[in-house]
C-alpha positions as CSV (number, residue, x, y, z in Angstrom):
1,M,46.7,54.9,-15.4
2,N,47.9,51.8,-17.3
3,Q,45.3,49.1,-16.6
4,V,45.4,45.7,-18.4
5,I,42.9,42.9,-18.2
6,V,44.4,39.4,-17.7
7,I,42.3,36.3,-18.3
8,P,44.1,33.3,-16.8
9,A,43.2,30.0,-18.5
10,R,44.6,26.4,-18.3
11,M,43.6,23.1,-19.8
12,S,44.3,21.0,-16.7
13,G,41.5,22.2,-14.4
14,K,40.6,19.8,-11.6
15,R,36.8,19.8,-12.0
16,L,36.5,20.3,-15.8
17,P,39.7,19.6,-17.7
18,G,40.1,21.5,-21.0
19,K,37.3,24.0,-20.2
20,P,38.8,27.1,-21.8
21,L,38.3,25.6,-25.2
22,I,34.9,23.9,-24.4
23,L,32.4,25.0,-27.0
24,I,29.6,27.2,-25.8
25,K,27.1,27.9,-28.6
26,G,29.7,26.5,-31.0
27,I,32.5,29.0,-29.8
28,P,35.3,28.2,-27.3
29,M,34.6,29.6,-23.9
30,I,37.8,31.7,-23.8
31,W,36.5,33.8,-26.7
32,H,33.2,34.6,-24.9
33,V,35.2,35.9,-22.0
34,W,37.6,37.9,-24.1
35,S,34.8,39.4,-26.2
36,R,33.0,40.7,-23.1
37,C,36.2,42.2,-21.8
38,A,36.7,43.9,-25.2
39,K,33.5,45.8,-24.6
40,V,35.3,47.7,-21.8
41,L,38.9,48.0,-22.8
42,D,40.7,48.1,-26.1
43,S,41.7,44.6,-27.2
44,S,45.4,45.7,-27.2
45,L,45.1,45.9,-23.4
46,I,43.5,42.4,-22.9
47,Y,45.6,39.3,-22.5
48,I,45.2,35.6,-22.0
49,A,47.7,34.1,-19.5
50,T,48.2,30.4,-19.9
51,E,50.7,27.5,-19.8
52,D,49.1,25.6,-22.6
53,I,50.2,25.5,-26.3
54,E,46.6,24.7,-27.3
55,I,45.4,28.0,-25.9
56,E,48.4,29.9,-27.3
57,E,47.6,28.5,-30.8
58,Y,43.9,29.4,-30.5
59,C,44.8,33.0,-29.5
60,A,47.3,33.3,-32.3
61,K,44.7,32.3,-34.9
62,N,42.2,34.8,-33.5
63,N,44.5,37.8,-32.9
64,I,44.2,37.6,-29.2
65,N,47.1,38.7,-27.0
66,C,48.5,35.7,-25.1
67,V,51.4,35.3,-22.7
68,N,52.7,31.8,-21.7
69,T,53.6,32.2,-18.0
70,G,54.6,28.6,-17.5
71,P,53.0,26.5,-14.7
72,A,51.2,28.3,-11.8
73,D,49.5,27.0,-8.7
74,T,46.6,29.5,-8.8
75,A,45.1,32.1,-11.1
76,I,46.6,34.9,-9.0
77,D,50.0,33.2,-9.1
78,R,49.6,33.2,-12.9
79,I,48.8,36.8,-13.0
80,K,51.9,37.5,-10.9
81,L,54.0,35.6,-13.5
82,F,52.3,37.6,-16.2
83,S,53.2,40.8,-14.4
84,D,56.8,39.9,-14.7
85,V,56.5,40.0,-18.5
86,I,53.9,42.8,-19.1
87,E,54.4,46.0,-17.1
88,A,51.3,47.9,-15.9
89,D,50.0,50.0,-13.1
90,A,47.1,47.6,-12.4
91,Y,46.2,44.1,-13.4
92,I,42.4,43.4,-13.7
93,N,41.7,39.7,-13.5
94,V,38.7,38.3,-15.3
95,Q,38.5,34.6,-14.8
96,G,38.7,32.4,-17.9
97,D,35.6,30.4,-16.9
98,E,33.2,33.4,-16.9
99,P,31.7,33.4,-20.4
100,I,28.8,35.7,-19.5
101,V,30.7,38.1,-17.3
102,N,28.9,41.4,-17.2
103,P,31.0,44.2,-18.8
104,Q,29.4,46.7,-16.3
105,D,31.0,44.6,-13.5
106,I,34.4,44.8,-15.1
107,E,33.9,48.6,-15.5
108,T,33.0,48.8,-11.8
109,I,36.3,47.1,-10.8
110,L,38.3,49.3,-13.2
111,Q,36.8,52.4,-11.8
112,Y,37.3,51.3,-8.2
113,N,41.0,50.5,-9.0
114,K,41.5,54.0,-10.4
115,N,40.1,55.5,-7.2
116,Y,42.0,53.1,-4.9
117,P,45.1,51.9,-6.8
118,D,46.8,50.4,-3.7
119,R,44.0,48.1,-2.8
120,V,43.2,44.5,-3.7
121,V,39.6,44.4,-4.6
122,F,37.0,42.0,-6.1
123,G,33.3,42.0,-6.7
124,K,30.4,40.6,-4.7
125,T,26.7,40.2,-5.0
126,K,23.7,38.9,-3.1
127,C,23.5,35.1,-2.7
128,N,20.3,33.1,-2.8
129,K,19.7,29.9,-0.8
130,D,20.5,27.6,-3.7
131,E,23.8,29.4,-4.3
132,F,24.5,29.4,-0.6
133,N,24.5,25.6,-0.6
134,M,26.7,25.2,-3.7
135,Y,30.3,24.4,-2.9
136,S,31.4,25.7,-6.3
137,K,30.3,29.2,-5.3
138,A,32.5,31.1,-2.9
139,K,30.6,33.0,-0.2
140,V,32.0,36.2,1.4
141,V,31.6,38.1,4.6
142,C,32.6,41.8,4.5
143,S,32.9,44.5,7.2
144,K,31.1,47.8,7.2
145,S,34.1,49.4,5.6
146,S,33.9,46.8,2.8
147,R,36.9,44.8,3.9
148,L,36.8,41.1,3.4
149,M,36.5,39.3,6.7
150,Y,36.4,35.8,5.3
151,S,35.5,33.8,2.2
152,S,34.4,30.1,2.1
153,R,33.0,27.5,-0.2
154,A,30.8,26.6,2.7
155,G,27.6,28.5,3.4
156,I,28.5,31.5,5.6
157,P,27.2,33.2,7.7
158,T,24.6,31.0,9.3
159,T,22.2,31.5,12.1
160,N,23.0,29.9,15.5
161,K,20.8,27.0,14.2
162,G,23.1,26.6,11.2
163,M,20.5,28.0,8.8
164,F,20.6,30.4,5.9
165,H,19.5,33.9,6.6
166,S,21.2,36.2,4.1
167,A,24.5,36.0,2.4
168,E,26.8,37.3,-0.4
169,R,28.9,35.5,-2.9
170,A,32.1,36.4,-4.8
171,I,32.2,37.6,-8.3
172,W,35.8,36.9,-9.1
173,I,36.8,40.0,-11.0
174,Y,39.9,41.3,-9.2
175,A,42.3,44.3,-9.3
176,F,45.9,44.1,-8.1
177,N,49.0,46.1,-8.3
178,K,52.5,44.7,-8.7
179,K,53.4,44.8,-5.0
180,S,50.4,42.9,-3.9
181,L,51.0,40.2,-6.5
182,N,54.7,39.8,-5.5
183,D,53.8,39.5,-1.8
184,Y,51.1,36.9,-2.6
185,F,53.4,34.9,-4.8
186,N,56.3,34.8,-2.4
187,F,54.2,33.5,0.5
188,K,54.3,29.7,0.3
189,D,53.0,28.7,3.7
190,S,49.3,29.4,3.3
191,I,47.2,26.8,5.0
192,I,43.6,27.8,5.0
193,E,43.7,28.7,1.3
194,K,44.7,25.1,0.5
195,I,42.0,23.7,2.8
196,E,39.3,25.8,1.2
197,D,40.8,25.7,-2.3
198,N,40.0,29.4,-2.3
199,E,42.9,31.5,-3.4
200,I,41.8,34.9,-2.1
201,I,42.3,33.7,1.5
202,R,46.1,33.8,1.0
203,F,46.0,37.6,1.3
204,L,44.1,37.3,4.6
205,E,46.7,34.9,5.9
206,L,49.3,37.5,5.0
207,D,47.3,40.3,6.7
208,I,47.0,42.1,3.4
209,P,43.6,43.9,3.4
210,V,41.2,42.8,0.6
211,F,38.2,45.0,-0.3
212,C,34.8,44.0,-1.8
213,V,32.7,46.2,-4.1
214,D,29.1,45.6,-5.1
215,V,28.5,44.5,-8.7
216,I,25.5,43.3,-10.6
217,G,26.8,39.7,-10.5
218,D,24.5,38.2,-13.1
219,S,27.2,36.0,-14.5
220,W,27.6,32.2,-14.1
221,S,31.0,30.5,-13.9
222,V,31.6,27.2,-15.6
223,D,32.9,25.1,-12.8
224,E,31.4,21.7,-13.8
225,A,30.0,20.1,-17.0
226,K,26.4,21.0,-15.9
227,D,27.3,24.7,-16.0
228,V,27.7,24.6,-19.8
229,E,24.0,24.0,-20.4
230,I,23.1,26.7,-17.8
231,V,25.3,29.3,-19.5
232,E,24.0,28.3,-23.0
233,N,20.4,28.8,-21.7
234,L,21.3,32.2,-20.2
235,L,22.8,33.2,-23.6
236,D,19.5,32.5,-25.4
C-alpha cells in the first residue's frame, strides 16, 4: 500500500502568522514535525504541502520534499490539492503545528489505514478539565463503533448542569483516500464547519463517516505564541 505523509504548512495562519518557521529550540517548527515523521516512514515518502515560497526555500535547503499547492482554505483542502500532484493510495496528514507529535501515534494511524483503507480516520485521546475549557483544543464525541458523532471547540459533552464530567480531544493525525479528499474539496456549502472553524465537520455535513482511533496523544499543538514555551519545556 502506497502511503505518504503530508504536512500542510502556511505562513498566514490566523492566530500565529509565520508559525511553520518559528524557532523552537533554535530550529524551525516544520523541521521538528518532519523529523518525527521520518522516524516512521522513509523521508522520500514525506512531503511538506504549502503555498509559501519561504517554506519552499527552507525545504530545498534541507532536502525535504515540498509541493506548492497554491492557496487552500483548510489543511484538508491543501492535501486534496497535493493529491492532484502526488499519486498515492493513502494520504496521512500530520499537522505542521505539531512539533512534538508522537511517532507511535503516526504509526497507529498508518496501521489503521492499512486495515481500513476506505475510511477517514483521525486520532483521539482523553481530555482533562483544563483542555476541555481551551477553545484551541477540539473536543470529540464518538459512538460505540468509533464513528465521530461531533467535534467542537467548545467543551462537549457536558452534564445537564453544563459541567465537565469526562471528555476526549482530537489529535489531528488523519488518513484519507483520494475519493474522500475529492468529495470534501468539491463541497463548498459547509456551514457548521465555518462556524466552528473545525474542518473535520465538513465530512459530517456531507454524511461521510469519520472514524476515531485511540492514540497516546501526548503532543501539544502550537496554536498561539504561549504554546511555543510549553513545547520547549516539554522538549527538555
